[in-house]
N, CA, C and O atoms as a DFTB+ gen file, in Angstrom:
324 C
 N C O
     1  1      36.804     -65.896     -73.138
     2  2      35.764     -64.665     -72.858
     3  2      35.027     -65.194     -71.187
     4  3      34.903     -64.507     -70.173
     5  1      34.601     -66.796     -71.441
     6  2      34.436     -67.189     -69.777
     7  2      35.327     -66.827     -68.940
     8  3      34.923     -66.406     -67.856
     9  1      36.752     -66.884     -69.189
    10  2      37.547     -66.282     -68.182
    11  2      37.239     -64.908     -67.596
    12  3      37.032     -64.635     -66.414
    13  1      37.247     -64.242     -68.467
    14  2      37.230     -63.011     -68.112
    15  2      35.570     -62.862     -67.543
    16  3      35.297     -62.015     -66.693
    17  1      34.591     -63.721     -68.078
    18  2      33.256     -63.503     -67.692
    19  2      33.663     -63.614     -65.819
    20  3      33.510     -62.711     -64.997
    21  1      34.203     -65.020     -65.567
    22  2      34.728     -65.412     -64.115
    23  2      34.864     -64.276     -63.383
    24  3      34.206     -63.841     -62.438
    25  1      36.195     -63.692     -64.188
    26  2      36.944     -62.657     -63.365
    27  2      36.031     -61.916     -62.629
    28  3      35.933     -61.970     -61.403
    29  1      35.150     -61.002     -63.602
    30  2      34.430     -59.906     -63.208
    31  2      33.380     -60.487     -62.027
    32  3      33.013     -59.867     -61.029
    33  1      32.981     -61.924     -62.443
    34  2      31.816     -62.606     -61.059
    35  2      32.469     -62.373     -59.950
    36  3      31.953     -61.677     -59.075
    37  1      34.005     -63.046     -59.770
    38  2      34.288     -63.142     -58.797
    39  2      34.548     -61.834     -58.039
    40  3      34.273     -61.764     -56.841
    41  1      35.030     -60.884     -58.652
    42  2      35.298     -59.219     -58.816
    43  2      34.457     -58.847     -57.844
    44  3      34.877     -58.273     -56.839
    45  1      32.862     -59.199     -58.075
    46  2      31.492     -58.351     -57.823
    47  2      31.301     -59.246     -56.320
    48  3      30.833     -58.897     -55.236
    49  1      31.853     -60.476     -56.767
    50  2      31.235     -61.371     -55.269
    51  2      31.918     -60.591     -54.155
    52  3      31.318     -60.142     -53.178
    53  1      33.391     -60.452     -54.411
    54  2      33.891     -59.802     -53.637
    55  2      33.430     -58.746     -52.695
    56  3      33.127     -58.605     -51.510
    57  1      33.524     -58.093     -53.768
    58  2      32.982     -56.502     -53.198
    59  2      31.574     -56.356     -52.820
    60  3      31.156     -55.342     -52.262
    61  1      30.654     -57.614     -53.196
    62  2      29.324     -57.677     -52.207
    63  2      29.707     -57.874     -51.108
    64  3      29.528     -56.982     -50.279
    65  1      30.427     -59.223     -50.681
    66  2      31.131     -59.284     -49.499
    67  2      31.447     -58.283     -48.609
    68  3      30.900     -57.918     -47.568
    69  1      32.712     -57.789     -49.372
    70  2      32.844     -56.644     -48.264
    71  2      31.746     -55.359     -48.004
    72  3      31.545     -54.677     -46.998
    73  1      31.228     -55.339     -49.141
    74  2      29.846     -53.990     -48.522
    75  2      29.545     -55.091     -47.394
    76  3      29.973     -54.808     -46.276
    77  1      29.065     -55.950     -47.496
    78  2      27.843     -56.761     -46.529
    79  2      28.731     -56.678     -44.725
    80  3      28.400     -56.765     -43.542
    81  1      30.170     -56.429     -45.669
    82  2      31.025     -56.714     -43.799
    83  2      30.921     -55.425     -43.258
    84  3      30.809     -55.042     -42.094
    85  1      30.997     -54.664     -44.625
    86  2      31.002     -52.704     -43.715
    87  2      29.667     -52.404     -43.251
    88  3      29.545     -51.630     -42.302
    89  1      28.244     -53.121     -44.017
    90  2      27.046     -53.000     -43.202
    91  2      27.280     -53.593     -41.609
    92  3      27.370     -52.989     -40.540
    93  1      27.324     -54.713     -41.864
    94  2      27.456     -55.529     -40.162
    95  2      28.435     -54.623     -39.363
    96  3      28.183     -54.508     -38.164
    97  1      29.589     -53.919     -39.889
    98  2      30.763     -53.098     -38.553
    99  2      29.636     -51.999     -38.304
   100  3      29.467     -51.614     -37.147
   101  1      28.803     -51.439     -39.403
   102  2      28.513     -50.158     -38.883
   103  2      27.038     -50.698     -38.172
   104  3      26.764     -50.002     -37.195
   105  1      26.310     -51.479     -38.367
   106  2      25.214     -52.460     -37.435
   107  2      26.257     -52.220     -35.731
   108  3      26.024     -51.488     -34.768
   109  1      27.154     -52.990     -35.938
   110  2      27.708     -53.110     -35.059
   111  2      27.725     -52.098     -33.611
   112  3      27.272     -52.074     -32.467
   113  1      28.655     -51.238     -34.628
   114  2      28.804     -49.614     -34.034
   115  2      27.548     -49.246     -33.731
   116  3      27.185     -49.771     -32.679
   117  1      26.975     -48.758     -34.082
   118  2      25.956     -48.268     -34.130
   119  2      24.832     -48.850     -32.846
   120  3      23.962     -48.151     -32.325
   121  1      25.079     -50.085     -32.569
   122  2      24.630     -50.607     -31.040
   123  2      25.337     -50.569     -30.222
   124  3      24.776     -50.908     -29.180
   125  1      26.535     -50.282     -30.060
   126  2      27.668     -50.391     -29.384
   127  2      27.238     -48.815     -29.070
   128  3      27.102     -48.590     -27.867
   129  1      27.000     -47.679     -29.964
   130  2      26.992     -46.154     -29.265
   131  2      25.620     -46.277     -28.446
   132  3      25.324     -45.748     -27.375
   133  1      24.902     -47.092     -29.230
   134  2      23.721     -46.690     -28.202
   135  2      23.588     -47.182     -26.739
   136  3      23.098     -46.572     -25.788
   137  1      24.151     -48.459     -26.769
   138  2      24.525     -48.725     -25.291
   139  2      25.459     -48.005     -24.445
   140  3      25.440     -47.898     -23.219
   141  1      26.308     -47.510     -25.317
   142  2      27.421     -46.290     -24.483
   143  2      26.190     -45.078     -23.804
   144  3      26.085     -44.856     -22.597
   145  1      25.424     -44.466     -24.781
   146  2      25.050     -43.645     -24.765
   147  2      23.928     -43.706     -23.570
   148  3      24.049     -42.898     -22.650
   149  1      22.829     -44.649     -23.554
   150  2      22.162     -45.681     -22.352
   151  2      22.721     -45.680     -21.214
   152  3      22.181     -45.350     -20.158
   153  1      24.247     -46.186     -21.415
   154  2      24.993     -46.151     -20.363
   155  2      25.112     -44.742     -19.053
   156  3      24.884     -44.544     -17.859
   157  1      25.595     -44.083     -20.202
   158  2      25.658     -42.585     -19.901
   159  2      23.996     -41.668     -19.130
   160  3      23.853     -40.979     -18.120
   161  1      23.432     -41.932     -19.758
   162  2      22.341     -41.376     -19.577
   163  2      21.892     -41.927     -18.431
   164  3      21.294     -41.110     -17.731
   165  1      21.985     -43.355     -17.847
   166  2      21.316     -43.590     -16.486
   167  2      22.313     -43.420     -15.450
   168  3      21.908     -43.405     -14.287
   169  1      23.945     -43.249     -15.754
   170  2      24.663     -42.481     -14.699
   171  2      24.424     -40.907     -14.404
   172  3      24.496     -40.207     -13.394
   173  1      24.123     -40.693     -15.694
   174  2      23.722     -38.979     -15.488
   175  2      22.320     -38.898     -14.061
   176  3      22.248     -38.418     -12.930
   177  1      21.512     -39.593     -14.889
   178  2      20.280     -40.024     -14.002
   179  2      20.640     -39.940     -12.393
   180  3      20.245     -38.989     -11.718
   181  1      21.228     -40.747     -11.975
   182  2      21.933     -41.402     -10.870
   183  2      22.484     -39.890     -10.339
   184  3      21.910     -39.195      -9.501
   185  1      23.225     -39.697     -10.750
   186  2      24.108     -38.338     -10.303
   187  2      23.202     -37.038     -10.005
   188  3      23.288     -36.625      -8.848
   189  1      22.348     -36.336     -10.870
   190  2      21.008     -35.662     -10.137
   191  2      20.383     -36.205      -9.425
   192  3      20.187     -35.471      -8.457
   193  1      19.959     -37.037      -9.326
   194  2      19.241     -37.591      -7.613
   195  2      20.058     -37.864      -6.943
   196  3      19.625     -38.137      -5.824
   197  1      21.611     -37.984      -7.073
   198  2      22.094     -38.238      -5.664
   199  2      22.333     -36.792      -5.749
   200  3      23.110     -36.679      -4.801
   201  1      22.223     -35.768      -6.163
   202  2      22.908     -34.150      -5.922
   203  2      21.593     -33.649      -5.018
   204  3      21.502     -33.237      -3.861
   205  1      20.640     -33.872      -6.058
   206  2      19.297     -32.844      -5.735
   207  2      18.988     -34.067      -3.781
   208  3      18.424     -33.570      -2.806
   209  1      19.348     -35.025      -3.794
   210  2      18.936     -35.856      -2.609
   211  2      20.133     -34.931      -1.478
   212  3      19.829     -34.458      -0.383
   213  1      21.097     -34.889      -1.943
   214  2      22.087     -34.223      -0.719
   215  2      21.938     -32.830      -0.630
   216  3      22.216     -32.287       0.439
   217  1      21.433     -31.976      -1.855
   218  2      20.737     -31.163      -1.515
   219  2      19.426     -30.526      -1.066
   220  3      19.177     -29.355      -0.780
   221  1      18.681     -31.579      -1.081
   222  2      17.441     -31.432       0.210
   223  2      18.007     -31.711       1.889
   224  3      17.454     -31.289       2.905
   225  1      19.010     -32.376       1.829
   226  2      19.592     -32.876       2.957
   227  2      19.985     -31.859       3.679
   228  3      19.558     -31.696       4.822
   229  1      21.110     -30.795       2.940
   230  2      21.736     -29.280       3.095
   231  2      20.794     -28.661       3.497
   232  3      20.789     -28.499       4.717
   233  1      19.760     -28.127       2.803
   234  2      18.625     -27.235       2.797
   235  2      17.970     -27.772       4.377
   236  3      17.805     -26.720       4.995
   237  1      17.637     -28.669       5.066
   238  2      17.252     -29.495       5.437
   239  2      18.062     -28.811       7.089
   240  3      17.663     -28.120       8.026
   241  1      18.950     -29.277       6.831
   242  2      20.302     -28.740       7.842
   243  2      20.859     -27.627       8.655
   244  3      21.398     -27.447       9.747
   245  1      20.354     -26.764       7.280
   246  2      20.659     -25.464       7.510
   247  2      18.828     -24.636       7.632
   248  3      18.413     -23.551       8.039
   249  1      18.511     -25.251       7.331
   250  2      17.056     -24.691       7.502
   251  2      16.859     -23.756       6.499
   252  3      16.544     -22.646       6.928
   253  1      16.969     -23.883       5.011
   254  2      16.803     -22.826       4.239
   255  2      16.081     -23.210       3.348
   256  3      16.231     -24.322       2.842
   257  1      15.019     -22.248       2.923
   258  2      13.741     -22.697       2.530
   259  2      13.645     -22.573       0.909
   260  3      12.547     -22.644       0.357
   261  1      14.895     -22.377       0.147
   262  2      15.412     -22.224      -1.446
   263  2      14.539     -23.200      -1.784
   264  3      13.408     -23.008      -2.229
   265  1      15.288     -24.730      -1.480
   266  2      14.340     -25.671      -2.170
   267  2      13.139     -25.991      -2.499
   268  3      12.907     -26.743      -3.446
   269  1      12.249     -25.475      -1.777
   270  2      10.678     -25.355      -1.348
   271  2      10.424     -24.331      -2.319
   272  3       9.314     -24.604      -2.775
   273  1      10.950     -23.085      -2.994
   274  2      10.997     -22.289      -3.794
   275  2      10.340     -20.805      -3.324
   276  3       9.491     -20.110      -3.882
   277  1      11.016     -20.626      -2.181
   278  2      10.434     -19.620      -1.674
   279  2      11.531     -18.897      -1.896
   280  3      12.607     -19.462      -2.091
   281  1      11.387     -17.253      -1.896
   282  2      12.575     -16.338      -2.490
   283  2      13.250     -15.777      -1.333
   284  3      12.386     -15.555      -0.484
   285  1      14.139     -15.522      -1.008
   286  2      15.230     -14.319       0.300
   287  2      15.355     -13.581      -0.902
   288  3      15.378     -13.924      -2.084
   289  1      15.469     -11.913      -0.025
   290  2      16.262     -10.999      -0.817
   291  2      16.946     -10.924      -0.237
   292  3      16.945     -11.405       0.896
   293  1      17.891     -10.255      -0.766
   294  2      19.296     -10.318      -1.168
   295  2      19.597      -8.558      -0.987
   296  3      19.573      -7.728      -1.896
   297  1      19.884      -8.312       0.506
   298  2      20.410      -7.138       0.839
   299  2      21.601      -6.535       0.618
   300  3      21.758      -5.356       0.938
   301  1      22.606      -7.276       0.036
   302  2      23.802      -6.798       0.113
   303  2      24.168      -5.727      -0.521
   304  3      25.323      -5.419      -0.224
   305  1      23.570      -4.873      -1.433
   306  2      23.458      -4.377      -2.640
   307  2      22.851      -3.083      -1.996
   308  3      23.345      -1.982      -2.235
   309  1      21.743      -3.247      -1.156
   310  2      20.656      -1.723      -1.031
   311  2      22.213      -0.791      -0.082
   312  3      23.326      -1.161       0.291
   313  1      21.498       0.412      -0.038
   314  2      22.672       1.582       0.086
   315  2      22.150       1.512       1.921
   316  3      20.961       1.526       2.240
   317  1      23.160       1.448       2.826
   318  2      23.306       1.752       4.066
   319  2      23.052       2.639       3.933
   320  3      23.101       3.264       2.874
   321  1      22.399       3.299       5.795
   322  2      22.044       4.708       6.316
   323  2      23.018       4.729       7.930
   324  3      22.987       5.722       8.657
């Protein structure tokens, strides 16, 4: 009977060890995912900032005031006299 108990104790310990390894793996994966997301968000912020800078420079070169929020009237669709 003690041999059977020992077998079950060993099996339980093996299962517990496996579950702990899975938990650690999940934590590592979650940490890595958070790092990847954080890096991607930072890259996105930089890309947007660069695009906004370039758009601002382009507006200054062309004299466009759309970046400042003023509206221009679209006359292409109005009837011609």
